[in-house]
Z-matrix of the N, CA and C atoms (Angstrom, degrees):
N
C 1 1.445
C 2 1.521 1 107.60
N 3 1.309 2 116.51 1 134.43
C 4 1.458 3 121.91 2 -179.58
C 5 1.521 4 108.46 3 -118.56
N 6 1.329 5 116.87 4 122.91
C 7 1.453 6 122.67 5 178.48
C 8 1.527 7 107.26 6 -103.72
N 9 1.328 8 116.06 7 120.72
C 10 1.461 9 120.74 8 -176.80
C 11 1.520 10 110.69 9 -114.43
N 12 1.313 11 116.05 10 142.51
C 13 1.460 12 122.10 11 171.19
C 14 1.524 13 106.70 12 -86.76
N 15 1.316 14 116.27 13 122.07
C 16 1.458 15 121.67 14 -175.96
C 17 1.520 16 109.86 15 -121.54
N 18 1.345 17 115.57 16 159.46
C 19 1.457 18 120.64 17 177.31
C 20 1.522 19 108.17 18 -148.50
N 21 1.347 20 115.11 19 140.10
C 22 1.463 21 120.47 20 178.01
C 23 1.529 22 109.28 21 -90.76
N 24 1.322 23 116.87 22 175.80
C 25 1.459 24 121.16 23 -178.60
C 26 1.532 25 112.20 24 -69.18
N 27 1.340 26 117.59 25 -12.29
C 28 1.467 27 121.77 26 176.69
C 29 1.524 28 111.47 27 -95.03
N 30 1.342 29 116.23 28 10.42
C 31 1.465 30 124.21 29 176.36
C 32 1.524 31 114.04 30 70.48
N 33 1.335 32 118.31 31 22.08
C 34 1.462 33 121.24 32 172.74
C 35 1.525 34 107.77 33 -82.48
N 36 1.312 35 117.35 34 126.76
C 37 1.462 36 122.16 35 -179.87
C 38 1.527 37 109.77 36 -99.95
N 39 1.325 38 115.72 37 143.11
C 40 1.456 39 120.97 38 178.49
C 41 1.512 40 109.14 39 -159.94
N 42 1.332 41 116.42 40 167.50
C 43 1.457 42 122.56 41 177.77
C 44 1.511 43 110.35 42 -100.24
N 45 1.310 44 116.25 43 148.81
C 46 1.455 45 121.83 44 171.79
C 47 1.520 46 108.97 45 -130.24
N 48 1.311 47 116.58 46 138.30
C 49 1.464 48 121.49 47 -179.83
C 50 1.520 49 108.58 48 -110.29
N 51 1.325 50 116.12 49 126.43
C 52 1.457 51 121.29 50 -175.75
C 53 1.523 52 109.34 51 -136.08
N 54 1.323 53 115.41 52 155.47
C 55 1.462 54 120.54 53 179.84
C 56 1.526 55 110.93 54 -66.66
N 57 1.345 56 116.57 55 -33.49
C 58 1.459 57 121.19 56 -178.84
C 59 1.522 58 109.01 57 -163.81
N 60 1.318 59 116.29 58 174.44
C 61 1.470 60 120.78 59 175.63
C 62 1.525 61 110.00 60 -62.55
N 63 1.329 62 117.15 61 -39.64
C 64 1.466 63 120.89 62 178.03
C 65 1.531 64 111.21 63 -62.47
N 66 1.335 65 116.29 64 -38.70
C 67 1.465 66 120.77 65 177.99
C 68 1.527 67 109.80 66 -62.77
N 69 1.342 68 117.32 67 -44.77
C 70 1.461 69 121.02 68 177.49
C 71 1.525 70 110.49 69 -59.20
N 72 1.333 71 117.11 70 -50.30
C 73 1.463 72 121.06 71 -177.50
C 74 1.537 73 110.98 72 -61.83
N 75 1.332 74 116.69 73 -38.77
C 76 1.465 75 121.24 74 178.74
C 77 1.528 76 111.04 75 -64.52
N 78 1.343 77 116.83 76 -47.76
C 79 1.463 78 120.39 77 179.40
C 80 1.521 79 111.35 78 -64.45
N 81 1.331 80 116.84 79 -38.60
C 82 1.458 81 120.97 80 178.93
C 83 1.530 82 110.15 81 -63.77
N 84 1.325 83 117.50 82 -44.52
C 85 1.459 84 122.10 83 -179.81
C 86 1.528 85 112.05 84 -64.36
N 87 1.335 86 117.02 85 -32.38
C 88 1.469 87 120.87 86 179.92
C 89 1.527 88 112.95 87 -86.94
N 90 1.337 89 116.91 88 3.06
C 91 1.466 90 120.41 89 178.29
C 92 1.519 91 114.00 90 73.85
N 93 1.331 92 116.99 91 24.91
C 94 1.469 93 120.57 92 -178.16
C 95 1.520 94 113.01 93 -91.97
N 96 1.331 95 117.32 94 -8.79
C 97 1.458 96 120.75 95 -179.95
C 98 1.526 97 107.59 96 -104.73
N 99 1.327 98 116.26 97 124.59
C 100 1.465 99 121.62 98 179.69
C 101 1.520 100 109.10 99 -144.29
N 102 1.306 101 115.54 100 155.83
C 103 1.460 102 121.46 101 178.88
C 104 1.535 103 109.53 102 -63.33
N 105 1.323 104 118.75 103 130.16
C 106 1.463 105 120.44 104 179.41
C 107 1.530 106 112.90 105 -71.37
N 108 1.321 107 117.28 106 -14.84
C 109 1.452 108 120.59 107 -178.59
C 110 1.520 109 112.61 108 -91.21
N 111 1.347 110 116.73 109 -43.19
C 112 1.469 111 119.58 110 -175.00
C 113 1.524 112 113.45 111 -124.51
N 114 1.324 113 118.32 112 1.03
C 115 1.467 114 124.82 113 179.28
C 116 1.529 115 113.48 114 64.47
N 117 1.324 116 117.75 115 19.46
C 118 1.462 117 122.35 116 177.59
C 119 1.527 118 109.26 117 -69.51
N 120 1.337 119 118.61 118 124.88
C 121 1.458 120 120.32 119 179.61
C 122 1.533 121 113.41 120 -85.83
N 123 1.341 122 118.51 121 -3.47
C 124 1.465 123 122.11 122 179.16
C 125 1.529 124 108.26 123 -82.48
N 126 1.325 125 115.83 124 88.27
C 127 1.456 126 122.66 125 -172.90
C 128 1.516 127 110.22 126 -110.51
N 129 1.320 128 115.01 127 138.63
C 130 1.453 129 119.28 128 173.28
C 131 1.522 130 109.82 129 -126.07
N 132 1.306 131 114.83 130 147.82
C 133 1.464 132 120.98 131 179.41
C 134 1.521 133 107.54 132 -84.53
N 135 1.324 134 115.76 133 133.18
C 136 1.458 135 121.90 134 -179.41
C 137 1.528 136 109.64 135 -101.89
N 138 1.322 137 116.63 136 155.91
C 139 1.469 138 118.92 137 176.81
C 140 1.525 139 109.98 138 -62.49
N 141 1.293 140 115.86 139 145.23
C 142 1.460 141 119.97 140 177.42
C 143 1.520 142 108.93 141 -145.90
N 144 1.296 143 114.94 142 150.99
C 145 1.457 144 120.47 143 177.54
C 146 1.517 145 108.19 144 -98.84
N 147 1.307 146 117.48 145 136.19
C 148 1.464 147 118.31 146 177.41
C 149 1.520 148 110.31 147 -69.29
N 150 1.300 149 115.89 148 150.38
C 151 1.458 150 120.76 149 175.57
C 152 1.515 151 106.94 150 -98.38
N 153 1.309 152 115.52 151 113.51
C 154 1.452 153 121.06 152 -179.34
C 155 1.521 154 108.35 153 -104.81
N 156 1.311 155 116.48 154 125.44
C 157 1.452 156 121.09 155 -179.22
C 158 1.519 157 107.94 156 -105.09
N 159 1.331 158 115.68 157 106.74
C 160 1.453 159 121.04 158 -179.84
C 161 1.519 160 112.12 159 -100.94
N 162 1.311 161 117.10 160 18.86
C 163 1.457 162 120.65 161 -179.80
C 164 1.510 163 110.15 162 110.71
N 165 1.329 164 117.15 163 -106.94
C 166 1.463 165 121.69 164 -178.31
C 167 1.524 166 110.01 165 -67.00
N 168 1.326 167 115.30 166 141.93
C 169 1.468 168 119.93 167 -177.92
C 170 1.517 169 111.95 168 -93.36
N 171 1.306 170 117.99 169 -14.01
C 172 1.455 171 119.85 170 -177.34
C 173 1.524 172 111.06 171 89.67
N 174 1.324 173 117.70 172 -22.00
C 175 1.458 174 122.29 173 177.76
C 176 1.511 175 108.06 174 -120.82
N 177 1.305 176 116.26 175 132.76
C 178 1.461 177 120.65 176 177.85
C 179 1.519 178 109.36 177 -64.66
N 180 1.332 179 117.88 178 119.94
C 181 1.459 180 121.57 179 176.21
C 182 1.518 181 113.79 180 68.74
N 183 1.326 182 118.67 181 26.64
C 184 1.471 183 120.34 182 -179.36
C 185 1.514 184 110.38 183 -64.88
N 186 1.322 185 115.42 184 146.51
C 187 1.451 186 121.72 185 179.32
C 188 1.509 187 108.88 186 -121.63
N 189 1.361 188 118.40 187 157.68
C 190 1.455 189 119.71 188 174.07
C 191 1.521 190 109.82 189 -59.95
N 192 1.338 191 116.83 190 152.10
C 193 1.470 192 121.58 191 -177.43
C 194 1.520 193 111.90 192 -56.32
N 195 1.327 194 118.01 193 -37.64
C 196 1.464 195 119.16 194 -177.85
C 197 1.524 196 111.00 195 -64.55
N 198 1.320 197 118.45 196 -33.85
C 199 1.457 198 120.33 197 177.73
C 200 1.521 199 110.32 198 -68.23
N 201 1.307 200 117.83 199 -41.21
C 202 1.458 201 120.57 200 179.08
C 203 1.519 202 110.62 201 -63.91
N 204 1.328 203 117.01 202 -44.82
C 205 1.464 204 120.09 203 -179.42
C 206 1.524 205 111.24 204 -59.72
N 207 1.319 206 118.01 205 -43.79
C 208 1.456 207 120.34 206 -178.58
C 209 1.513 208 111.34 207 -69.21
N 210 1.292 209 118.47 208 -33.77
C 211 1.457 210 119.63 209 -178.47
C 212 1.528 211 111.53 210 -72.90
N 213 1.325 212 118.40 211 -21.41
C 214 1.459 213 120.95 212 177.48
C 215 1.520 214 109.95 213 -60.24
N 216 1.322 215 117.75 214 -36.55
C 217 1.457 216 121.22 215 -179.34
C 218 1.519 217 111.83 216 -65.08
N 219 1.325 218 116.81 217 -32.69
C 220 1.454 219 120.84 218 -177.27
C 221 1.527 220 112.46 219 -99.16
N 222 1.318 221 118.42 220 -6.09
C 223 1.460 222 121.28 221 -172.27
C 224 1.520 223 113.06 222 -68.75
N 225 1.325 224 117.25 223 -40.04
C 226 1.463 225 120.12 224 -177.39
C 227 1.517 226 109.64 225 -130.64
N 228 1.332 227 117.39 226 141.60
C 229 1.463 228 118.84 227 177.05
C 230 1.525 229 110.08 228 -64.99
N 231 1.331 230 116.30 229 155.38
C 232 1.456 231 121.75 230 -177.47
C 233 1.520 232 112.00 231 -57.81
N 234 1.331 233 118.50 232 -27.03
C 235 1.454 234 121.23 233 -177.78
C 236 1.526 235 112.33 234 -81.27
N 237 1.327 236 117.67 235 -8.85
C 238 1.451 237 121.23 236 -178.30
C 239 1.516 238 110.60 237 -70.49
N 240 1.351 239 117.99 238 134.64
C 241 1.458 240 119.81 239 179.22
C 242 1.520 241 112.30 240 -65.54
N 243 1.351 242 118.40 241 -23.16
C 244 1.459 243 121.05 242 179.39
C 245 1.519 244 112.20 243 -79.36
N 246 1.331 245 118.04 244 -10.93
C 247 1.462 246 121.99 245 -177.12
C 248 1.529 247 110.50 246 -74.85
N 249 1.336 248 116.12 247 126.38
C 250 1.457 249 120.74 248 176.10
C 251 1.521 250 108.30 249 -116.22
N 252 1.319 251 115.89 250 136.97
C 253 1.460 252 120.39 251 177.97
C 254 1.523 253 108.76 252 -71.41
N 255 1.332 254 118.29 253 137.03
C 256 1.458 255 119.75 254 177.97
C 257 1.527 256 110.38 255 -69.78
N 258 1.319 257 116.55 256 151.07
C 259 1.464 258 121.06 257 177.73
C 260 1.522 259 109.41 258 -61.97
N 261 1.328 260 116.85 259 139.75
C 262 1.465 261 122.33 260 -173.56
C 263 1.521 262 112.93 261 -56.92
N 264 1.322 263 118.56 262 -38.35
C 265 1.466 264 120.68 263 -176.65
C 266 1.505 265 114.30 264 -86.91
N 267 1.327 266 117.40 265 -7.55
C 268 1.463 267 120.82 266 -177.90
C 269 1.526 268 110.37 267 -76.80
N 270 1.327 269 117.19 268 159.59
C 271 1.472 270 118.75 269 175.70
C 272 1.527 271 112.15 270 -56.81
N 273 1.337 272 117.84 271 -38.23
C 274 1.466 273 120.45 272 178.94
C 275 1.529 274 109.82 273 -66.98
N 276 1.327 275 117.26 274 -37.54
C 277 1.470 276 121.30 275 177.62
C 278 1.514 277 111.60 276 -65.65
N 279 1.326 278 115.86 277 -40.80
C 280 1.458 279 120.01 278 178.07
C 281 1.523 280 110.42 279 -65.48
N 282 1.324 281 116.62 280 -40.41
C 283 1.466 282 120.26 281 178.43
C 284 1.525 283 110.44 282 -64.09
N 285 1.332 284 116.68 283 -40.63
C 286 1.470 285 120.46 284 179.13
C 287 1.526 286 110.36 285 -65.03
N 288 1.326 287 116.38 286 -40.08
C 289 1.467 288 121.09 287 178.78
C 290 1.529 289 110.15 288 -62.81
N 291 1.320 290 117.48 289 -47.41
C 292 1.467 291 120.64 290 178.79
C 293 1.526 292 111.15 291 -63.80
N 294 1.327 293 117.18 292 -38.00
C 295 1.464 294 120.61 293 178.63
C 296 1.523 295 110.22 294 -62.90
N 297 1.345 296 116.21 295 -42.31
C 298 1.470 297 120.35 296 179.62
C 299 1.528 298 110.53 297 -65.43
N 300 1.324 299 117.31 298 -42.02
C 301 1.468 300 119.65 299 178.97
C 302 1.527 301 111.37 300 -65.38
N 303 1.333 302 116.47 301 -39.20
C 304 1.473 303 119.23 302 177.27
C 305 1.526 304 110.50 303 -62.39
N 306 1.327 305 116.73 304 -36.90
C 307 1.464 306 121.00 305 177.46
C 308 1.529 307 109.83 306 -62.94
N 309 1.324 308 116.30 307 -44.13
C 310 1.475 309 119.96 308 178.66
C 311 1.526 310 110.18 309 -61.13
N 312 1.327 311 117.25 310 -46.57
C 313 1.470 312 120.92 311 -179.51
C 314 1.525 313 110.46 312 -60.46
N 315 1.326 314 116.84 313 -41.77
C 316 1.462 315 120.69 314 -177.91
C 317 1.532 316 112.75 315 -70.27
N 318 1.324 317 117.30 316 -23.29
C 319 1.465 318 120.60 317 -173.72
C 320 1.524 319 113.68 318 -115.02
N 321 1.324 320 117.20 319 21.24
C 322 1.465 321 121.04 320 176.67
C 323 1.516 322 109.88 321 -134.86
N 324 1.307 323 114.59 322 158.09
C 325 1.469 324 121.08 323 176.25
C 326 1.525 325 108.04 324 -97.98
N 327 1.316 326 117.09 325 128.17
C 328 1.464 327 121.31 326 177.97
C 329 1.525 328 108.64 327 -83.66
N 330 1.332 329 116.26 328 110.50
C 331 1.464 330 120.70 329 -179.78
C 332 1.531 331 111.53 330 -100.43
N 333 1.332 332 116.39 331 2.72
C 334 1.458 333 121.21 332 175.03
C 335 1.519 334 113.62 333 59.05
N 336 1.321 335 115.69 334 -133.66
C 337 1.472 336 122.16 335 -176.35
C 338 1.529 337 112.28 336 -70.38
N 339 1.329 338 117.85 337 -11.57
C 340 1.469 339 120.90 338 179.10
C 341 1.530 340 112.32 339 -83.67
N 342 1.330 341 117.33 340 9.53
C 343 1.453 342 121.05 341 -172.88
C 344 1.526 343 113.09 342 -54.51
N 345 1.316 344 117.98 343 -52.10
C 346 1.476 345 120.74 344 -176.76
C 347 1.524 346 110.52 345 -60.42
N 348 1.324 347 117.24 346 -44.17
C 349 1.465 348 120.81 347 -179.99
C 350 1.526 349 111.53 348 -64.24
N 351 1.325 350 117.28 349 -43.26
C 352 1.463 351 121.21 350 -179.81
C 353 1.531 352 111.06 351 -66.29
N 354 1.332 353 116.48 352 -41.27
C 355 1.471 354 119.84 353 179.44
C 356 1.526 355 110.43 354 -62.95
N 357 1.330 356 116.34 355 -42.40
C 358 1.473 357 119.96 356 177.80
C 359 1.525 358 111.04 357 -63.84
N 360 1.325 359 117.11 358 -44.62
C 361 1.466 360 121.15 359 -178.31
C 362 1.537 361 110.40 360 -60.74
N 363 1.322 362 116.93 361 -40.89
C 364 1.465 363 119.74 362 178.44
C 365 1.528 364 110.21 363 -68.76
N 366 1.313 365 116.91 364 -42.60
C 367 1.470 366 121.23 365 -178.70
C 368 1.529 367 111.85 366 -60.60
N 369 1.315 368 116.53 367 -40.70
C 370 1.464 369 120.74 368 -177.04
C 371 1.523 370 113.34 369 -91.92
N 372 1.332 371 117.89 370 6.21
C 373 1.457 372 121.39 371 174.65
C 374 1.520 373 114.57 372 83.15
N 375 1.326 374 117.88 373 11.46
C 376 1.462 375 121.01 374 179.56
C 377 1.524 376 112.80 375 -88.03
N 378 1.320 377 117.12 376 -7.96
C 379 1.470 378 121.28 377 179.50
C 380 1.523 379 108.29 378 -142.27
N 381 1.308 380 115.65 379 155.78
C 382 1.460 381 122.58 380 179.66
C 383 1.532 382 110.23 381 -63.27
N 384 1.327 383 116.86 382 137.85
C 385 1.462 384 121.60 383 176.69
C 386 1.525 385 109.31 384 -68.56
N 387 1.320 386 117.14 385 130.81
C 388 1.459 387 122.66 386 177.33
C 389 1.525 388 108.32 387 -160.57
N 390 1.287 389 115.86 388 167.52
C 391 1.462 390 121.31 389 177.78
C 392 1.524 391 108.28 390 -84.69
N 393 1.323 392 115.80 391 123.37
C 394 1.461 393 119.41 392 -179.26
C 395 1.527 394 110.15 393 -129.35
N 396 1.314 395 114.62 394 160.23
C 397 1.459 396 122.86 395 170.44
C 398 1.513 397 107.14 396 -143.22
N 399 1.310 398 116.42 397 157.82
C 400 1.453 399 120.05 398 180.00
C 401 1.509 400 110.00 399 176.25
N 402 1.315 401 115.46 400 -162.03
C 403 1.461 402 121.17 401 -176.06
C 404 1.517 403 110.03 402 -113.63
N 405 1.330 404 114.53 403 139.53
C 406 1.462 405 121.45 404 175.98
C 407 1.524 406 107.17 405 -146.24
N 408 1.303 407 115.54 406 147.89
C 409 1.469 408 119.55 407 176.80
C 410 1.525 409 108.24 408 -73.19
N 411 1.321 410 117.83 409 162.18
C 412 1.468 411 119.71 410 176.30
C 413 1.536 412 111.45 411 -56.88
N 414 1.315 413 116.54 412 -38.32
C 415 1.465 414 120.20 413 179.58
C 416 1.533 415 110.78 414 -63.80
N 417 1.354 416 116.81 415 -44.86
C 418 1.468 417 120.67 416 178.42
C 419 1.528 418 110.75 417 -61.59
N 420 1.328 419 117.05 418 -39.64
C 421 1.463 420 120.39 419 179.81
C 422 1.523 421 110.78 420 -63.59
N 423 1.327 422 117.06 421 -42.89
C 424 1.467 423 120.77 422 178.71
C 425 1.526 424 110.03 423 -63.87
N 426 1.332 425 117.07 424 -42.14
C 427 1.468 426 120.61 425 179.31
C 428 1.530 427 110.78 426 -62.50
N 429 1.321 428 117.08 427 -41.21
C 430 1.466 429 120.50 428 178.01
C 431 1.532 430 110.49 429 -62.33
N 432 1.316 431 117.04 430 -44.04
C 433 1.461 432 120.86 431 178.80
C 434 1.527 433 111.02 432 -63.30
N 435 1.334 434 117.26 433 -39.96
C 436 1.469 435 120.85 434 178.67
C 437 1.526 436 112.13 435 -65.01
N 438 1.337 437 116.83 436 -27.00
C 439 1.463 438 121.45 437 177.60
C 440 1.528 439 111.65 438 -83.88
N 441 1.327 440 117.27 439 -0.83
C 442 1.460 441 120.82 440 -179.94
C 443 1.510 442 113.81 441 86.44
N 444 1.311 443 117.29 442 17.02
C 445 1.466 444 122.10 443 179.89
C 446 1.527 445 107.80 444 -96.72
N 447 1.318 446 116.44 445 116.92
C 448 1.461 447 120.79 446 -177.69
C 449 1.521 448 110.67 447 -74.32
N 450 1.318 449 115.73 448 119.61
C 451 1.460 450 122.96 449 175.65
C 452 1.528 451 107.57 450 -135.22
N 453 1.304 452 115.24 451 158.44
C 454 1.461 453 119.53 452 176.15
C 455 1.516 454 109.58 453 -148.92
N 456 1.337 455 116.86 454 148.13
C 457 1.465 456 119.49 455 177.21
C 458 1.525 457 109.83 456 -68.48
N 459 1.295 458 115.94 457 146.37
C 460 1.452 459 121.65 458 -178.10
C 461 1.523 460 108.88 459 -134.89
N 462 1.330 461 118.35 460 105.55
C 463 1.462 462 120.27 461 178.08
C 464 1.525 463 109.70 462 -72.93
N 465 1.308 464 117.11 463 123.21
C 466 1.468 465 120.70 464 -179.53
C 467 1.526 466 110.18 465 -121.28
N 468 1.335 467 118.46 466 86.44
C 469 1.451 468 119.71 467 175.60
C 470 1.522 469 110.49 468 -66.51
N 471 1.310 470 116.45 469 158.42
C 472 1.464 471 121.54 470 -177.67
C 473 1.520 472 111.67 471 -57.20
N 474 1.322 473 117.92 472 -31.29
C 475 1.450 474 121.31 473 -177.50
C 476 1.518 475 113.33 474 -62.15
N 477 1.321 476 117.45 475 -23.46
C 478 1.458 477 120.50 476 -178.92
C 479 1.512 478 111.08 477 -67.42
N 480 1.320 479 117.34 478 -31.51
C 481 1.454 480 121.30 479 -176.23
C 482 1.517 481 112.47 480 -89.96
N 483 1.344 482 117.07 481 -1.27
C 484 1.462 483 121.85 482 -177.18
C 485 1.515 484 109.86 483 -117.71
N 486 1.323 485 115.89 484 164.92
C 487 1.443 486 120.89 485 171.50
C 488 1.511 487 107.73 486 -80.97
N 489 1.322 488 116.97 487 122.14
C 490 1.451 489 120.89 488 -179.82
C 491 1.511 490 108.34 489 -83.96
N 492 1.335 491 117.54 490 128.34
C 493 1.453 492 121.13 491 -176.50
C 494 1.493 493 110.67 492 -105.15
């Protein structure tokens, strides 16, 4: 198994696991490798240092850096004064962004192309208030905002709907 550090043209860093270097090159050539954050297929392999395990780690209970980074997000509640938001471009920031988007997907109803109509119906009391997401043209979004209906763009990369490994 080969674990590679990868980066897209938007500077999002992520790991990819491949059977071999040839497997990575084959998947890359076929367009099967894309950024999990923005779905950009322009991927480059970044330098990485191998992790060599010679037995003792030198630190009692030491963990790989990726485990420490992920646990920082869960270590303190958001209301804790010691809690610091991860930098947006960092791997921890990207993980937090994907986690937040997954939360939105899990807690909203996808109304698809009916978004503008559903938002209006809820705003004017013709439909039950609920959390929705869907698709609207830029013109429809501007019209909704002009009517006093709060909407915001929501980038939903494919990775949000999948289990990230």
